[in-house]
N, C-alpha and C positions, 0 to 999 in steps of 0.2 A: 375690746377695741373694735371687734366686728360689729357690735351693736351701735357704737357711736358712729362708726363709718356709715352704717346704713341710715341712721337718723340724719347725719349730715348730708347724705346723698338725697334723701327725701326733701329736706328743707331747701337745699340749693337748687332744686328743680323749679322753684317758684319765687320770683323776685318779690311779689306782693306778700307772700307768706314770710319771707325773711325780714322785711321791714316791719310787718305786723308783729311778729314775735319780739323783735328787738324793742320796739316802742312800747309794746304792752308790758314786757318785763321791766323796762325802766320806770314806767308809771306805777307798777306794783311795788317796786323798791321804794319810790318816793312816798307812796301811801303807807308803807311799813315804817318809814322814817318818821312820818307824821305822828305815829303812836308810840314809837320806841326811842325817839331821839333823847328824851330826858333820861332814859335808862342806859342807852348806849354811849352817849356823849357825841361830840362832833366827829371824832376819829371813827367810832363805830358806825355812825351814819354814813360817812364816806365809804367805809368798807361795805356796807349794805348796798349802796348805790353802785359800787364797783362790780358786784356780782352780775347784774345784767350786761354790763360792758364785757366781762369775760365770756359770758354765754354767747353774746352776739359775735364776738371775735372768733370764738371756737366753732360756731355752727352757721352763722348768717353771713359773714363776710365783712369787708372793710366799710362799705357804705352804711349798713345797719349799725355797725359798731360806732361810727361817728355820730349817728343819730342818738344812740344811747348815751354817748358822752355829752352831747349838747343838752339833752334832757336832764342828765345828772348835774351838769354845771348850772343849768337854769334853776334847778331845785336848790342847789347850794347858794346861789346868789340871793334868793329870797328867804334863805334860812330854813329850807325844807318845810316851811309852813307858809301858806298864802297869806299875805298882809296887804290890804288895799292901801294904795298911796304911801307905801312904806318900803324902802329898800335899805336894809341894815348894812352898815359899813362893816366889812369883814375885819376881824382882829388878826393878830399874828398867828394864833393857832389855826384859825380858819384858813388863812392864806397858805400856811405850810401844808395843811391837809389837802387844800385844793390843788396845790402844785404837785404833791405826791400822787393825788388822784389822777391828774392829767398825764404825768409821766408814766405812771403804771398802766394807764389805759393805752397809751401809745405803744408801750412794750408788748402788752397782751395782744393788741391789734396786729402788730408785726408778726408775733409768733402764730397767731391764728391764721393770718393770711398765708404764711409759709406752710402751715399744716394743710390748709385747703388746697394749695397748689400741689403739695405732695400727694394728697388724696386723689386729686384729679389725674395726676400722672399715674398713680397706682391703678385707678379704674381703667385708664386707657391701656396700660400694660396687661391688666387682667382680661380685658376684652380681646386683645390680640392673642393672648394665650388660649382663651376659649375657642377662638376661631381656628387656631392651628390644631387644637385637640380635635375639633369637629372634622377638620380636613383629614387628619391622620386616621380618625375612626372610619371615615367614609372610604379611604383607601384600603384599610384593613378589611372592611366588609366586602368591598369589591374583590379583593384577593381571595377571601374565604369562599365567596360565591363561585369564583373561577375554579378553585380547587374542587368544590363539590360537583360542578358540572363535569370536570375532567374525570373525577372518580366514577360518576354515573356512566359516562361514555366508555370508560375502561371496562366496567362490569358488563355493559351491554355487548361490547366487542368480545369479551371472554366467553359469554354465553353463546354468541353467534359462532365463534370459532369452535367451541365444543360441539355444537350441533352439526357444523360442517364436517368435522373429523369423524363424528359418529356415522354420519350418512355415507362418507367415503369408505370407511371400514366395512360397513354393512353391504353397500352396493358393489364395491369393486373387489376388495380382498376376500370378503366372504364368498362371493360367487366364484372367484377363481379357485379358492380352496375346495369348494363343493365339486367343481368340475374335475379337479385333480383327484379327489377321493373316488369319484366314479371311474376315472381311468385306471387308478390303481386296483379297484375292485375287478375290472375286466381283466387286467393283467394277471391278478391273483387266480382267477378262474382257469386261465390257460396254463399256468405253471404250478398247479397244485401237486403234480407228481414230483416236483423238485422241492423236497421238504425244507432245505435250508433257505432257498429263495422264497418259499412260501412263508416261512417264519419271519424273514426280513420284511416281506411285503405286509404281513399282518402287523408287525411293529410299526411300519410306516403309516399304515392306515390308522392305527391307534393314535400315533403322533399327530397326524393330520386332523383327526377328529378332536383331539384335545386342543390343538391350535385353533381350530375353527370355533370351538366352545369359548376359548379364552378371548379370541377377537370379538365374538358376539357379546361376551360379558363386558369387555372394556368399552365397546360401543354403547352398550346400554347404560353403563355407569357414567360415561361422559355426558350423555343426554338420553335418558330412556324414552323410546318412542311412545310408550303408554302415556307419558306426560302430555304430549301433543294430541294423541289420538283419543284417549279415554279419560284424561283428566287426573287431578291430584289424588283422588281416592284410590284408583287402581294402581297408580305409580307407587304410592307409599306402601300398599299391600304387597306389590311385587318386590320392592326393594327390601321390605321388612322380612318377608319369607326367605329371600335369598341370603340376607345377612344372618338370619337365625341358623340356616344350614351351614354357612361357612364358619361362623364363630362359635356355635354351640350355646349362644345366649338366647334365652326365650324372649320373644318379642310379642308383647300384648298390644294389639292395634285396635284402637277404638275410633274409627272413622265412619261417618254415616254413608250408607250405600247411595243415598240420593243427594249427596253433597253437590250443590250447584257449581258450575264451572266459574272460575275466577279469571281475571286478566292473566295473560301468558307470563308477564314478568312476575306477578305475585305468586303464581303456582310454582315457577322456577325457584323463587326465593325461599318459599316454604319447604320445597323438596330438598334444596341444598342445606338448609338449616337442620332438617331431620337427618340427612345423610351425615353431616358433620357431627351432630350429637351422638349418633350411633357409633361412629368411628372413635370418638373420644371415650365412650363407654367401654368399647372393646380394648382400647389401648391403656386407659388409665384407671378406670373405676374398680375393676375386679368384680363387678356385679354379675349375677346370674340371670337377671331379669331387667328388661327395658320396657317401658310403657310409652305409647304414643297416643295422644288424644287430640282430635281436631273437631272444632265446633264452629258452625256458621251462625252468627247472630244478625240482628237487623242491620247494624251499621258497622260490624267488624267481624273478623275471623280470629279465633284464638287457637293457639297450638301449644301443647305441653309435652315435653319429653322428660321422663323421669327414670332414674335408676336407684338401686339399693346398694350402691357400692361404698367405697371409703370416703367419697366426697373430695372437695378441693381443700388443700391444706390451708390453715389460718395464715401462714406466711404468704401463700399465693393470693389469697383473698385480699390481704392487706395491700399487697403490691398492686393488684388490680384496682383497689379503691383509691389509693393515694396517688400513684403515678399514672393510672389510666392506660397501662400498656399490657393488656392481656395477650394471650398467644395469637398467632396468625389466624388460626381457624375461628376463634371467638371474635377477633377484630373484623374478620370478613363477614361473619354473621351479623354483627351489629351494624356494619356499613350497609349491607343489603337491606336490612329492615328499615334503617333510618332513611334511605333513599326513597322508600315507599311510604314514608310518613308514619311508620309504626314504632313500636318500642319492644326491646328485648331485655328480660330480667333473668338473672341467675341466682338461685338460692341453694346453698350447699351447707351440709353439716356432716358429721361422722356417720350419719344414717343414710346418706345418699345426696344426689344432686337433682334439682328441678330447673329446667330451662323453660321459660314462658315467653311467648311473643303474642302481640296483637297487631293486626293490620286493618286499617280502615277500608271499607268497601262501600260502593254505592247501593242504591235501592234496586237498580235494574239488573236482572240476571244477565250473565255474560255469555250464555249459550249461543246467541245469534252472532256475537262478536268473534268468538274463537272457534266455533263449530263443535258439535258433539257427535258421538257415534252410538250405535245401539249397544245395549248391555252385552250382547254376545261378543262384540269386538273386544271388550275389555278382558 
């Protein structure tokens, strides 16, 4: 039905084509009758002439159908064979066949006209439906774009808030604790002869030092100063060494010493992904080894974090593949990388897990844009 509807739509687009097809098909039928009448008989000849009428009614419309009927009747009047100065008088069989031909033609023309009108209404409804689908698709695209913009803004605000809290902890609380430690040290010098008080002061100093170390560690974890001052390479080495000491997991870091500076958002995203991967290795993998590899290419940066643990279970992998709802940490990593135009892939088996990401970069080094410091500062 779809093919016939398409053919009908193409034919109905041109009036000249509709009349041409109707008239041409009628003359072809008369030509066929000229050779086949003696084999088909008068009824078969009318049936053959009826075919172009049916075709015209079905595809060409009422006007071309009438033209086909007139040509068919003209052929029947002269006996389907041209005879000069001779018009045979129709007998009873010819008259009945002609009447049946005319009545059948009118019935077919009525049915064809009804079909063409239904097709026209169907095409109109289809056009309105396609217009509404396009409008809904446009609204959905706009909504998705708004959600992406909101997600990007939320992540930027989160990074800025972490940077601010880290700075406040380091500049305010850290300095206050340092001053308190010095005051306690002076008091301890004056009251050493009082052993109980001295022991209490010693414990207090130890607690203050531990608190100061903890605050400094939290500040660095929220937003490591090395990431802004010395770049991604130094920040990853610093965090990897500290993670190895705290967790007992050996961290193999393969990052070039001369890695060029990247845009601030890109360096933050890579550091957060490495941080999240190491946290997942410590919590879930049971691996004794973690490898970090960073490479800068002409047009992109590639990062790989690998462990030799138990891997992600098949049930969890199937859930991530079918429902697309990984854990919060993995979802956050994917969203960070997607906002920067990159891609993140996770490959896991019972021999370990490999997290790979790629981020596109430009051809111009970023040193002038974000600032660099000498190697000694790192």
